[in-house]
C-alpha positions as a Markdown table, in Angstrom:
| # | Residue | x | y | z |
|---|---|---|---|---|
| 1 | Met | -20.2 | 12.4 | -4.2 |
| 2 | Phe | -17.7 | 14.9 | -5.6 |
| 3 | Gln | -18.6 | 14.7 | -9.3 |
| 4 | Glu | -20.4 | 18.1 | -9.2 |
| 5 | Thr | -17.4 | 20.1 | -8.0 |
| 6 | Pro | -15.1 | 21.7 | -10.6 |
| 7 | Ile | -11.9 | 20.7 | -8.8 |
| 8 | Phe | -13.0 | 17.0 | -8.8 |
| 9 | Ser | -13.6 | 17.2 | -12.6 |
| 10 | Arg | -10.2 | 18.8 | -13.2 |
| 11 | Leu | -8.5 | 16.1 | -11.0 |
| 12 | Val | -10.3 | 13.4 | -12.9 |
| 13 | Asp | -9.2 | 14.9 | -16.2 |
| 14 | Glu | -5.6 | 15.2 | -15.0 |
| 15 | Arg | -5.2 | 12.0 | -13.0 |
| 16 | Gly | -8.1 | 9.7 | -13.9 |
| 17 | Asp | -10.9 | 8.7 | -11.6 |
| 18 | Ile | -8.8 | 7.2 | -8.8 |
| 19 | Pro | -11.7 | 6.5 | -6.5 |
| 20 | Ala | -13.5 | 4.5 | -9.2 |
| 21 | Gln | -10.3 | 2.6 | -10.0 |
| 22 | Val | -9.8 | 1.7 | -6.3 |
| 23 | Arg | -13.5 | 0.6 | -6.0 |
| 24 | Gly | -13.0 | -1.6 | -9.0 |
| 25 | Glu | -9.8 | -3.2 | -7.7 |
| 26 | Ala | -11.4 | -3.7 | -4.3 |
| 27 | Glu | -14.3 | -5.5 | -5.9 |
| 28 | Arg | -12.0 | -7.6 | -8.0 |
| 29 | Ile | -10.0 | -8.6 | -4.9 |
| 30 | Arg | -13.2 | -9.4 | -3.0 |
| 31 | Arg | -14.4 | -11.7 | -5.9 |
| 32 | Asp | -11.0 | -13.4 | -6.0 |
| 33 | Leu | -11.0 | -14.0 | -2.3 |
| 34 | Ala | -14.6 | -15.3 | -2.3 |
| 35 | Arg | -13.4 | -18.0 | -4.7 |
| 36 | Val | -10.6 | -19.2 | -2.5 |
| 37 | Met | -11.9 | -18.5 | 1.0 |
| 38 | Pro | -15.2 | -19.6 | 2.5 |
| 39 | Trp | -17.0 | -16.7 | 4.1 |
| 40 | Ala | -18.6 | -17.1 | 7.5 |
| 41 | Pro | -21.1 | -14.5 | 8.8 |
| 42 | Val | -19.4 | -12.2 | 11.2 |
| 43 | Ser | -21.7 | -13.3 | 14.1 |
| 44 | Asp | -20.3 | -16.9 | 13.7 |
| 45 | Leu | -16.7 | -15.8 | 14.2 |
| 46 | Pro | -15.2 | -15.9 | 17.7 |
| 47 | Ala | -14.7 | -12.7 | 19.5 |
| 48 | Arg | -11.2 | -11.3 | 19.0 |
| 49 | Thr | -9.3 | -10.8 | 22.2 |
| 50 | Met | -6.1 | -9.0 | 23.0 |
| 51 | Pro | -3.3 | -11.2 | 24.4 |
| 52 | Asp | -2.4 | -10.6 | 28.1 |
| 53 | Arg | 0.8 | -8.6 | 28.2 |
| 54 | Gly | 1.4 | -9.0 | 31.9 |
| 55 | Arg | -0.4 | -5.8 | 32.9 |
| 56 | Pro | -2.1 | -5.8 | 36.3 |
């Protein structure tokens, strides 16, 4: 997305490609979670409701 801009290239040179590192970590965490937690399609999950806090 930003690879064509000079400032992005400079930041990558100075700091590393942080967005790519974050994407890699997120994918690693997703794979780890997939091994230990069964995934149900979102449509099968019950609707999330807010608790009643005594408001009229």
